[in-house]
C-alpha positions as CSV (number, residue, x, y, z in Angstrom):
1,M,11.3,-37.3,-6.4
2,K,14.3,-35.5,-5.2
3,H,13.3,-32.0,-4.3
4,S,15.6,-29.0,-5.2
5,R,14.7,-26.3,-2.7
6,K,14.2,-22.9,-4.2
7,K,15.5,-19.8,-2.5
8,I,12.8,-17.2,-2.7
9,F,13.9,-13.6,-2.4
10,I,11.3,-11.3,-1.0
11,G,10.7,-7.8,-2.2
12,I,7.9,-5.4,-1.4
13,S,5.9,-4.6,-4.5
14,A,5.1,-1.1,-5.7
15,A,1.4,-1.8,-4.6
16,A,2.6,-2.6,-1.1
17,L,4.6,0.5,-0.8
18,V,1.9,2.9,-2.0
19,L,0.1,1.6,1.0
20,L,-2.8,4.0,1.0
21,A,-3.6,6.0,-2.0
22,V,-6.4,7.7,-0.2
23,S,-6.6,6.6,3.4
24,Y,-3.3,8.1,4.5
25,F,-5.4,11.2,5.0
26,V,-7.4,11.3,8.2
27,F,-10.8,11.3,6.4
28,I,-12.1,9.4,3.4
29,R,-12.0,11.4,0.3
30,E,-15.5,12.6,-0.6
31,P,-17.0,12.2,-4.1
32,A,-17.3,15.3,-6.2
33,E,-20.6,17.1,-6.2
34,S,-23.2,15.6,-8.5
35,A,-26.9,15.8,-9.1
36,D,-26.9,12.3,-10.6
37,T,-28.6,10.1,-8.0
38,A,-27.9,6.9,-9.9
39,R,-24.2,7.8,-10.0
40,I,-24.0,8.5,-6.3
41,N,-25.9,5.2,-5.5
42,S,-23.6,3.3,-7.8
43,L,-20.5,4.6,-6.0
44,A,-22.1,3.8,-2.7
45,L,-22.7,0.2,-3.9
46,V,-19.1,0.0,-5.1
47,H,-17.9,0.8,-1.5
48,E,-20.2,-1.8,-0.1
49,Y,-18.8,-4.4,-2.5
50,I,-15.2,-3.4,-1.6
51,A,-16.1,-3.8,2.1
52,Q,-17.3,-7.4,1.3
53,G,-14.2,-8.2,-0.8
54,E,-16.3,-8.4,-4.0
55,Y,-13.8,-6.5,-6.0
56,Q,-14.9,-7.8,-9.5
57,R,-18.5,-6.7,-8.8
58,A,-17.2,-3.3,-7.8
59,L,-15.1,-3.1,-11.0
60,D,-18.0,-4.1,-13.1
61,I,-20.1,-1.2,-11.7
62,L,-17.2,1.3,-12.2
63,D,-16.7,0.1,-15.8
64,R,-20.4,0.8,-16.5
65,L,-20.1,4.2,-14.9
66,L,-17.1,5.1,-16.9
67,I,-18.8,4.1,-20.2
68,E,-21.7,6.4,-19.3
69,Y,-19.5,9.1,-17.7
70,A,-16.1,9.0,-19.3
71,G,-14.9,12.0,-17.4
72,D,-15.9,10.8,-14.0
73,Q,-12.6,11.2,-12.1
74,D,-13.9,9.8,-8.8
75,A,-15.0,6.5,-10.5
76,R,-11.8,6.3,-12.5
77,E,-9.5,6.8,-9.5
78,L,-11.5,4.4,-7.4
79,R,-11.2,1.8,-10.2
80,N,-7.4,2.4,-10.4
81,E,-7.1,2.0,-6.6
82,I,-8.8,-1.4,-6.7
83,L,-6.7,-2.5,-9.7
84,R,-3.5,-1.3,-7.9
85,F,-4.6,-3.4,-4.9
86,L,-5.3,-6.5,-6.9
87,R,-2.1,-6.1,-9.0
88,L,0.4,-8.5,-7.5
89,G,4.1,-7.8,-7.2
90,E,6.9,-9.9,-8.5
91,S,10.6,-10.4,-7.7
92,G,13.5,-12.5,-9.0
93,G,15.0,-15.6,-7.5
94,E,17.4,-18.4,-8.1
95,S,17.5,-22.2,-7.9
96,G,19.8,-24.2,-5.7
97,S,20.5,-26.4,-8.8
98,E,23.6,-25.6,-10.8
99,N,21.9,-25.7,-14.2
100,V,18.3,-24.7,-13.4
101,Q,17.3,-21.1,-12.6
102,A,13.9,-21.0,-10.9
103,A,11.6,-18.0,-10.5
104,D,10.3,-16.8,-7.2
105,T,7.3,-14.9,-5.8
106,G,6.9,-11.5,-4.4
107,V,5.2,-10.1,-1.3
108,E,1.8,-8.8,-2.2
109,A,0.2,-5.5,-1.1
110,P,-1.2,-5.3,2.4
111,P,-4.2,-7.6,2.8
112,L,-6.7,-4.8,3.3
113,S,-7.9,-2.7,0.4
114,P,-7.4,1.1,0.6
115,A,-11.2,1.5,1.2
116,E,-11.2,-1.0,4.0
117,L,-8.2,0.6,5.7
118,A,-9.8,4.0,5.3
119,R,-13.0,2.9,6.9
120,Q,-11.1,1.4,9.8
121,E,-9.3,4.7,10.4
122,E,-12.1,7.1,9.7
123,A,-14.1,6.6,13.0
124,A,-11.1,7.1,15.3
125,A,-9.7,9.9,13.2
126,A,-13.1,11.7,13.1
127,R,-13.4,11.4,16.9
128,A,-9.9,12.8,17.4
129,A,-10.7,15.8,15.1
130,A,-14.1,16.3,16.6
131,E,-12.6,16.4,20.1
132,A,-10.0,18.9,18.9
133,E,-12.7,21.0,17.3
134,R,-14.8,20.8,20.5
135,Q,-11.9,21.9,22.7
136,A,-11.1,24.8,20.3
137,G,-14.8,25.7,20.2
138,I,-14.9,25.9,24.0
139,A,-11.9,28.2,24.0
140,A,-13.3,30.3,21.2
141,E,-16.7,30.5,22.8
142,T,-15.2,31.7,26.0
143,E,-13.4,34.5,24.2
144,R,-16.6,35.4,22.3
145,R,-18.6,35.5,25.5
146,K,-16.0,37.6,27.2
147,A,-16.0,40.1,24.3
148,Q,-19.8,40.0,24.3
149,E,-20.0,40.7,28.0
150,E,-17.7,43.7,27.7
151,E,-19.8,45.0,24.9
152,M,-23.1,44.4,26.8
153,A,-21.7,46.2,29.8
154,R,-21.8,49.4,27.8
155,K,-25.6,49.0,27.1
156,S,-28.5,50.2,29.1
157,A,-29.8,48.0,31.9
158,A,-33.0,47.3,30.0
159,L,-31.1,46.3,26.9
160,Q,-28.8,44.1,28.9
161,A,-31.7,42.3,30.5
162,Q,-33.2,41.7,27.0
163,M,-29.9,40.4,25.7
164,R,-29.5,38.1,28.7
165,E,-33.0,36.7,28.2
166,V,-32.0,35.8,24.6
167,Q,-28.8,34.2,25.8
168,A,-30.7,32.1,28.3
169,L,-33.0,30.9,25.6
170,V,-30.1,30.0,23.3
171,A,-28.5,28.1,26.2
172,K,-31.7,26.3,26.9
173,G,-32.0,25.3,23.3
174,R,-28.4,24.1,23.2
175,E,-28.9,22.1,26.4
176,A,-32.0,20.4,24.7
177,V,-29.8,19.6,21.7
178,S,-27.3,17.9,24.0
179,R,-30.2,15.7,25.3
180,N,-31.2,15.0,21.6
181,D,-34.5,16.7,22.2
182,L,-34.8,18.7,19.0
183,N,-38.4,19.6,19.6
184,A,-37.6,21.4,22.8
185,A,-34.5,23.0,21.1
186,R,-36.6,24.2,18.2
187,E,-39.2,25.7,20.6
188,A,-36.5,27.6,22.5
189,F,-34.7,28.9,19.3
190,N,-38.0,30.0,17.7
191,E,-38.7,32.0,20.9
192,V,-35.3,33.6,20.5
193,L,-36.3,35.2,17.2
194,G,-39.2,37.1,18.8
195,K,-37.0,38.5,21.6
196,M,-34.0,39.8,19.7
197,P,-33.4,43.5,20.6
198,P,-33.9,45.7,17.6
199,G,-30.9,47.3,15.9
200,E,-28.4,45.0,17.6
201,N,-27.2,43.3,14.5
202,R,-23.9,42.2,15.9
203,F,-25.5,40.6,19.0
204,E,-28.2,39.0,16.8
205,A,-25.6,37.5,14.5
206,Q,-23.6,36.1,17.4
207,E,-26.7,34.4,18.9
208,M,-27.8,33.1,15.5
209,A,-24.3,31.7,15.0
210,E,-24.6,29.9,18.3
211,I,-28.0,28.4,17.2
212,A,-26.5,27.3,13.9
213,E,-23.7,25.5,15.8
214,A,-26.3,23.8,17.9
215,Y,-28.2,22.5,14.9
216,Y,-25.0,21.4,13.3
217,E,-24.2,19.4,16.4
218,A,-27.6,17.7,16.1
219,F,-27.0,17.0,12.4
220,S,-23.5,15.5,13.0
221,R,-25.0,13.0,15.5
222,Q,-27.5,11.6,13.1
223,P,-26.5,12.7,9.6
224,D,-28.4,10.0,7.7
225,T,-31.8,10.4,9.3
226,P,-34.6,12.7,8.3
227,E,-34.2,14.6,11.6
228,G,-30.5,15.0,10.9
229,R,-31.0,16.3,7.4
230,E,-33.6,18.8,8.8
231,A,-31.1,19.9,11.4
232,A,-28.5,20.5,8.7
233,Q,-31.0,22.8,6.8
234,E,-31.7,24.7,10.0
235,A,-27.9,25.0,10.7
236,A,-27.3,26.4,7.2
237,S,-30.3,28.7,7.4
238,Y,-29.3,30.2,10.8
239,A,-25.6,30.5,9.6
240,R,-26.7,32.5,6.6
241,Q,-29.0,34.7,8.7
242,A,-26.0,35.4,11.0
243,I,-23.8,36.3,8.1
244,Q,-26.5,38.6,6.7
245,R,-26.8,40.4,10.1
246,D,-23.0,40.7,10.4
247,P,-20.7,39.5,7.6
248,A,-17.6,40.1,9.6
249,Q,-18.1,37.2,12.1
250,A,-16.1,34.1,11.3
251,L,-18.1,31.5,13.2
252,P,-21.2,31.3,11.0
253,H,-19.0,31.0,7.9
254,H,-17.2,28.0,9.6
255,T,-20.5,26.4,10.5
256,L,-21.8,26.8,7.0
257,G,-18.6,25.3,5.7
258,K,-19.0,22.2,8.0
259,V,-22.5,21.7,6.8
260,N,-21.5,21.9,3.2
261,R,-18.5,19.6,3.8
262,D,-20.7,16.9,5.4
263,L,-23.2,17.2,2.6
264,R,-20.3,16.6,0.2
265,Q,-20.7,20.0,-1.4
266,T,-17.0,20.6,-1.3
267,G,-16.8,23.7,-3.4
268,A,-19.2,25.6,-1.2
269,A,-17.4,24.3,1.9
270,I,-14.1,25.6,0.7
271,A,-15.5,29.0,0.0
272,A,-17.1,29.2,3.5
273,F,-13.9,27.9,5.2
274,K,-11.8,30.4,3.3
275,E,-13.9,33.3,4.5
276,A,-13.8,32.0,8.1
277,V,-10.0,31.9,7.9
278,R,-9.8,35.4,6.3
279,L,-12.0,36.8,9.2
280,D,-10.2,34.9,11.9
281,P,-6.7,33.9,10.7
282,A,-5.6,32.9,14.3
283,N,-8.1,30.1,14.6
284,Y,-6.2,26.8,13.9
285,I,-9.4,24.8,13.6
286,Y,-10.6,27.0,10.7
287,A,-7.3,26.5,8.9
288,F,-7.4,22.7,9.6
289,D,-10.9,22.3,8.2
290,L,-10.0,24.3,5.1
291,G,-7.0,22.0,4.7
292,R,-9.4,19.0,4.9
293,A,-11.7,20.4,2.3
294,S,-8.8,21.4,0.0
295,F,-7.4,17.8,0.2
296,T,-10.8,16.4,-0.7
297,S,-10.9,18.6,-3.8
298,R,-7.3,17.4,-4.6
299,D,-5.9,20.9,-4.1
300,Y,-2.9,19.4,-2.3
301,A,-0.8,22.6,-2.5
302,G,-3.7,24.5,-0.8
303,A,-4.2,21.7,1.7
304,R,-0.5,21.8,2.6
305,Q,-0.6,25.5,3.2
306,S,-3.7,25.2,5.5
307,F,-2.3,22.3,7.5
308,E,1.0,24.1,7.9
309,S,-0.9,27.1,9.1
310,A,-2.9,25.0,11.6
311,A,0.2,23.3,12.9
312,N,2.1,26.6,13.3
313,L,-0.9,28.2,15.1
314,N,-1.1,25.2,17.5
315,R,2.1,23.2,17.4
316,N,0.5,20.6,19.8
317,F,-2.3,19.8,17.5
318,E,-1.3,16.3,16.4
319,S,-4.1,16.0,13.8
320,A,-2.6,19.0,11.8
321,W,0.8,17.3,11.7
322,Y,-0.8,14.0,10.7
323,N,-2.8,15.5,7.9
324,L,0.2,17.5,6.8
325,G,2.0,14.2,6.5
326,G,-0.8,12.7,4.3
327,T,-0.7,15.8,2.1
328,F,3.0,15.5,1.6
329,R,2.4,11.9,0.6
330,A,-0.1,13.0,-2.0
331,L,2.5,15.5,-3.2
332,E,5.0,12.6,-3.5
333,R,7.3,14.1,-0.9
334,P,7.8,11.1,1.4
335,D,10.7,12.7,3.4
336,D,8.5,15.7,4.3
337,A,5.6,13.4,5.1
338,L,7.9,11.3,7.4
339,A,9.0,14.5,9.2
340,A,5.3,15.5,9.7
341,Y,4.2,12.1,11.0
342,R,7.1,12.1,13.4
343,R,6.0,15.5,14.7
344,A,2.5,14.0,15.2
345,V,3.9,11.2,17.4
346,G,6.1,13.7,19.1
347,V,3.0,15.5,20.3
348,K,0.9,12.4,20.9
349,Q,3.1,9.3,21.4
350,D,0.1,6.9,21.5
351,Y,-1.0,7.8,17.9
352,P,-1.2,4.4,16.2
353,T,-2.1,5.5,12.7
354,A,0.8,8.0,12.7
355,H,3.2,5.2,13.7
356,R,1.7,3.0,11.0
357,E,2.2,5.7,8.3
358,I,5.8,6.1,9.5
359,G,6.2,2.3,9.0
360,R,4.8,2.5,5.5
361,I,7.2,5.2,4.4
362,L,10.2,3.5,6.0
363,A,9.1,0.3,4.2
364,S,9.0,2.1,0.9
365,K,12.6,3.3,1.6
366,G,13.7,-0.2,2.2
367,D,14.3,0.4,5.9
368,Y,12.6,-2.8,7.1
369,P,13.9,-2.7,10.7
370,G,12.7,0.8,11.1
371,A,9.4,0.0,9.5
372,A,9.0,-3.1,11.8
373,D,9.7,-0.9,14.8
374,A,7.0,1.7,13.7
375,F,4.4,-1.0,13.1
376,T,5.2,-2.5,16.5
377,K,4.6,0.8,18.1
378,A,1.3,1.2,16.3
379,L,0.3,-2.2,17.7
380,R,1.3,-1.2,21.2
381,Y,-1.4,1.5,21.1
382,A,-3.9,-0.3,18.9
383,P,-3.4,-4.0,19.5
384,D,-6.4,-5.0,17.4
385,D,-5.2,-3.1,14.3
386,L,-5.1,-5.9,11.7
387,A,-3.6,-3.6,9.1
388,S,-0.5,-3.0,11.2
389,V,-0.2,-6.7,12.1
390,R,-0.3,-7.7,8.5
391,E,2.1,-5.0,7.3
392,L,4.5,-5.9,10.2
393,G,4.5,-9.4,8.7
394,V,5.2,-8.0,5.3
395,V,8.3,-6.0,6.3
396,Q,9.5,-8.9,8.5
397,M,9.2,-11.1,5.5
398,A,11.0,-8.5,3.3
399,S,13.9,-8.4,5.7
400,G,14.2,-12.2,5.7
401,D,12.9,-12.7,9.3
402,F,10.5,-15.4,8.3
403,V,10.0,-16.8,11.8
404,S,8.8,-13.4,13.1
405,A,6.7,-12.9,9.9
406,A,5.0,-16.2,10.5
407,A,4.1,-15.1,14.0
408,S,2.6,-11.9,12.7
409,F,0.6,-13.6,10.0
410,D,-0.6,-16.2,12.5
411,R,-1.8,-13.4,14.8
412,A,-3.7,-11.9,11.9
413,L,-5.2,-15.3,10.8
414,R,-6.5,-16.0,14.3
415,V,-8.8,-13.0,13.8
416,S,-9.5,-13.4,10.1
417,P,-8.7,-17.0,9.2
418,N,-10.0,-16.9,5.6
419,D,-8.3,-13.7,4.5
420,D,-6.8,-14.8,1.2
421,Q,-3.8,-12.5,1.1
422,T,-2.7,-13.2,4.6
423,N,-2.9,-16.9,3.8
424,Y,-0.9,-16.2,0.6
425,N,1.8,-14.3,2.6
426,M,1.9,-17.1,5.2
427,A,2.4,-19.6,2.4
428,V,5.4,-17.6,1.1
429,V,6.8,-17.6,4.6
430,K,6.4,-21.3,4.9
431,I,8.0,-21.9,1.5
432,N,11.0,-19.9,2.6
433,L,11.2,-21.9,5.8
434,D,11.1,-25.0,3.6
435,N,7.9,-26.2,5.3
436,G,6.1,-27.5,2.3
437,A,3.3,-29.3,4.2
438,E,2.2,-26.1,6.0
439,A,2.8,-24.0,2.9
440,L,0.3,-26.2,1.0
441,V,-2.4,-25.5,3.6
442,Y,-2.1,-21.7,3.4
443,A,-1.5,-21.6,-0.3
444,G,-4.6,-23.9,-0.8
445,K,-6.8,-21.5,1.3
446,A,-5.6,-18.5,-0.7
447,A,-6.2,-20.2,-4.1
448,E,-9.6,-21.5,-2.9
449,S,-10.7,-18.1,-1.7
450,A,-9.7,-16.4,-5.0
451,P,-9.7,-19.1,-7.7
452,S,-9.1,-16.6,-10.5
453,N,-5.9,-15.2,-8.9
454,T,-3.0,-16.4,-11.0
455,V,-0.3,-15.6,-8.4
456,Y,-2.1,-17.6,-5.8
457,A,-2.2,-20.6,-8.2
458,Y,1.5,-20.1,-9.0
459,T,2.3,-20.0,-5.2
460,L,0.3,-23.2,-4.8
461,G,2.6,-24.7,-7.4
462,L,5.6,-23.5,-5.4
463,A,4.2,-25.0,-2.2
464,N,3.6,-28.4,-4.0
465,E,7.2,-28.2,-5.3
466,T,8.5,-27.4,-1.8
467,A,6.6,-30.4,-0.5
468,G,8.0,-32.6,-3.2
469,D,4.7,-33.2,-5.0
470,F,5.6,-33.1,-8.7
471,E,2.1,-33.8,-10.0
472,G,0.5,-31.2,-7.7
473,A,3.1,-28.6,-8.8
474,V,2.5,-29.4,-12.5
475,A,-1.3,-29.0,-12.0
476,A,-1.0,-25.7,-10.1
477,Y,1.5,-24.2,-12.5
478,G,-0.7,-25.3,-15.4
479,R,-3.7,-23.6,-13.7
480,A,-1.8,-20.4,-13.3
481,I,-0.8,-20.4,-17.0
482,S,-4.4,-21.0,-18.0
483,L,-5.5,-18.0,-15.9
484,D,-3.0,-15.6,-17.4
485,A,-1.0,-16.6,-20.4
486,A,1.0,-13.4,-20.2
487,Y,2.3,-14.2,-16.6
488,I,5.6,-15.9,-17.3
489,R,6.5,-17.0,-13.7
490,P,4.6,-20.3,-13.8
491,R,6.0,-21.1,-17.2
492,I,9.6,-20.5,-15.9
493,N,9.0,-22.7,-12.8
494,L,7.1,-25.4,-14.7
495,G,9.9,-25.4,-17.3
496,S,12.6,-25.7,-14.6
497,L,10.6,-28.4,-12.9
498,Y,10.3,-30.4,-16.1
499,L,14.0,-29.9,-16.7
500,A,15.0,-31.0,-13.2
501,N,13.0,-34.2,-13.7
502,G,14.4,-35.1,-17.1
503,F,11.7,-33.7,-19.4
504,A,13.9,-31.4,-21.5
505,E,11.6,-31.1,-24.6
506,Q,8.6,-30.1,-22.5
507,A,10.8,-27.6,-20.7
508,V,11.9,-26.1,-24.0
509,N,8.3,-25.7,-25.1
510,L,7.3,-23.8,-21.9
511,L,10.4,-21.7,-21.7
512,T,10.2,-20.7,-25.4
513,A,6.7,-19.3,-24.8
514,A,8.1,-17.4,-21.8
515,Y,11.0,-16.2,-23.9
516,N,8.7,-14.8,-26.6
517,Q,7.1,-12.6,-23.9
518,E,10.3,-11.6,-22.1
519,P,13.4,-12.2,-24.3
520,G,15.6,-10.4,-21.9
521,S,14.7,-12.4,-18.8
522,F,17.8,-13.9,-17.1
523,E,15.8,-16.9,-15.7
524,V,14.3,-17.7,-19.0
525,N,17.5,-17.6,-21.0
526,N,19.5,-19.5,-18.3
527,N,16.9,-22.3,-18.2
528,L,16.7,-22.5,-22.0
529,G,20.5,-22.7,-22.1
530,S,20.2,-25.7,-19.7
531,A,17.3,-27.3,-21.5
532,Y,19.1,-27.1,-25.0
533,A,22.3,-28.5,-23.4
534,R,20.3,-31.5,-22.1
535,L,19.1,-32.0,-25.7
536,E,22.7,-31.4,-27.0
537,Q,21.4,-28.7,-29.2
538,W,24.6,-26.7,-28.5
539,D,24.1,-23.7,-30.8
540,Q,20.8,-22.8,-29.1
541,S,22.3,-23.5,-25.7
542,V,25.2,-21.1,-26.5
543,E,22.7,-18.4,-27.7
544,H,20.6,-18.4,-24.5
545,Y,23.6,-18.7,-22.1
546,S,25.1,-15.7,-23.8
547,K,21.9,-13.7,-23.4
548,A,21.7,-14.7,-19.7
549,L,25.3,-13.6,-19.3
550,Q,24.5,-10.2,-20.7
551,S,22.0,-9.8,-17.8
552,E,24.5,-11.0,-15.1
553,P,28.0,-10.8,-16.5
554,N,29.6,-12.0,-13.2
555,N,27.4,-15.0,-12.7
556,P,30.0,-17.9,-12.5
557,T,27.4,-20.7,-13.0
558,V,26.2,-19.2,-16.3
559,R,29.8,-18.5,-17.4
560,I,31.0,-22.1,-16.9
561,N,27.8,-23.5,-18.5
562,L,28.5,-21.2,-21.5
563,A,32.0,-22.6,-21.7
564,R,30.7,-26.2,-21.7
565,A,28.1,-25.3,-24.4
566,L,30.8,-23.7,-26.6
567,A,32.9,-26.8,-26.2
568,G,29.9,-29.0,-27.1
569,S,29.3,-26.9,-30.2
570,G,32.9,-27.3,-31.4
571,D,33.8,-23.6,-31.0
572,L,37.0,-24.5,-29.1
573,P,38.7,-21.1,-29.1
574,K,35.6,-19.4,-27.6
575,A,35.3,-22.3,-25.1
576,R,38.9,-21.8,-24.1
577,D,38.3,-18.1,-23.5
578,A,35.1,-18.7,-21.6
579,Y,36.9,-21.1,-19.3
580,L,39.7,-18.6,-18.7
581,E,37.1,-15.9,-17.9
582,Y,35.3,-18.2,-15.5
583,L,38.5,-19.2,-13.6
584,K,39.1,-15.5,-12.9
585,L,35.9,-15.6,-10.9
586,D,36.5,-19.0,-9.3
587,T,40.1,-20.2,-9.2
588,S,39.3,-23.3,-7.2
589,N,36.9,-25.0,-9.6
590,W,39.1,-28.0,-10.4
591,D,36.6,-29.5,-12.8
592,A,36.8,-26.3,-14.9
593,R,40.7,-26.6,-14.9
594,L,40.4,-30.2,-16.1
595,E,37.9,-29.2,-18.9
596,L,40.2,-26.3,-19.9
597,G,43.1,-28.8,-20.2
598,K,41.0,-31.0,-22.4
599,T,40.1,-27.9,-24.6
600,Y,43.8,-27.0,-25.0
601,I,44.5,-30.6,-26.1
602,S,41.7,-30.4,-28.6
603,L,43.2,-27.1,-29.9
604,G,46.6,-28.7,-30.2
605,D,48.1,-26.4,-27.6
606,S,50.1,-28.9,-25.6
607,D,52.1,-26.3,-23.6
608,S,49.0,-24.6,-22.3
609,A,47.4,-28.0,-21.6
610,K,50.4,-29.1,-19.5
611,R,50.4,-25.9,-17.6
612,S,46.7,-26.1,-16.8
613,L,46.8,-29.7,-15.7
614,Q,49.9,-29.3,-13.6
615,E,48.3,-26.3,-11.9
616,L,45.3,-28.5,-11.1
617,I,47.5,-31.3,-9.5
618,R,49.5,-28.8,-7.5
619,G,46.5,-26.9,-6.4
620,N,44.5,-29.9,-5.4
621,P,46.6,-33.1,-4.9
622,N,43.5,-35.0,-3.7
623,Y,41.3,-34.1,-6.7
624,T,39.1,-37.0,-7.5
625,G,40.0,-36.7,-11.2
626,R,43.7,-36.6,-10.7
627,A,44.3,-40.0,-12.4
628,E,42.6,-38.7,-15.5
629,A,44.6,-35.5,-15.4
630,E,47.9,-37.5,-15.1
631,R,47.0,-39.8,-18.0
632,M,46.4,-36.7,-20.2
633,L,49.7,-35.3,-19.0
634,S,51.6,-38.5,-19.9
635,G,50.2,-38.3,-23.4
636,L,51.5,-34.8,-24.0
């Protein structure tokens, strides 16, 4: 069969542009507080299924949760995130054939789900924030020790000796924690309680705050173990005792906030962090942690204020700028987000996730070269970041650089050869490169991995059509239609395929079904106009060409086809006017001038017929139909 190559225009879908509904923030959003163990376990199972790519199982659990807990916002938003990820983008296209308008396919969302991307980022982001917190803690502890030493210097020698003994025991306990010897640490800290100097509440609060921090460190190392949970209880207990001894100290409030945050008690964490910030407004880590907790509770305005405060207190704290960028994205302020991410990479050039976020925002603005540059920088500092490799391929494809896109997707497939969406995207690239044989391989893998995905089935049809396999294309398009009767793209393409191969009646049946769903579709109306013209049902052909022309008034192909259909229907005055309008768009279409001459003759307008035919002969003396034009002239 003669294959008519389809030109496929690539556009990034809305799902691809909202690249991370949650994971553009440094840390994964935590579920709201709940005493319902079954609900918590269900959400945990949902995340496990997402990690394994079992999206339908995840959705089934979420549906059951929402039936039982209709107001569960966490479950509802997670369900929406999965659906947005699975919802595939579409874009328009055109056929290389004069009479047949073929549909195209769009570029899908990045191959990783939001939850998968968030998990990839979480470990590195947590390490970066923990290191920043550690450095800030060292500096703060130095200041506290200096102030404490100055205060102790005013005490009696005996009292100073007692205080230093306490300090030594606390240091001994903290050293044991660093060795993960909690028994030795607990022994030292318990001994501290019996040696506190009476009446020195401020000193006692300071040392208890240090002990609380040590227990928090032990908890953060092994949060999901019995020992870790016990350490969390000890940290909270010592922090509360410190606050009770001296409510004006910020450190125990911050420690209590961290414990509550990590135990997903977000409301209590926010309250504790707010108090720490109130007591020590110059501490950028306190402001930063308040911002994180506020973001988790979806208080984006509050998170923005806290992150801006942290960034202004320490303008070289890249995590504050990065999280400010994520907050601006949540507030739907992409320009401000872009500025914040650029501040982050200005502070830390080798910040791959910030470069990636810059790429995503630039992609959403249609700046594909800028986005490609940002993703390339992300990969310079994190070469194994599959998300950036795949998204680089997406923007290269969107900008029409299919050769580079193929290289990016090939790089991703070497690591993850069975990823269905990367195989799908590679199939789209190969179709655009007119490599039907390779397109079939990748489209087949995608369709095999996700047999219920209608767009994959549709793309397999495109690949078969590109390869010249009529029967394979018909089967794949039919499969896509059976999977989703409301998805009109396979109907349009199958209709155009039938039309191109001489099956006009079958084409009309398919395209009419598509027309009933989208009566304003340019592709549907143009193809129906062509199909009815093949059947010489001119009134219907005129109707659909006219509707197609309403969508694209300056489309010359539709306009001349409408003129021919009007002539076929016998409406010669309108046919004449349609030819004249067409020739304003394309003065060198000599077939149209010949047809206009014939129309004038049929209308009995000999003068206009002579003028049109003479213009044809003067304009193109070598026109293949010159003899016919001269015969008509001689008869006038």
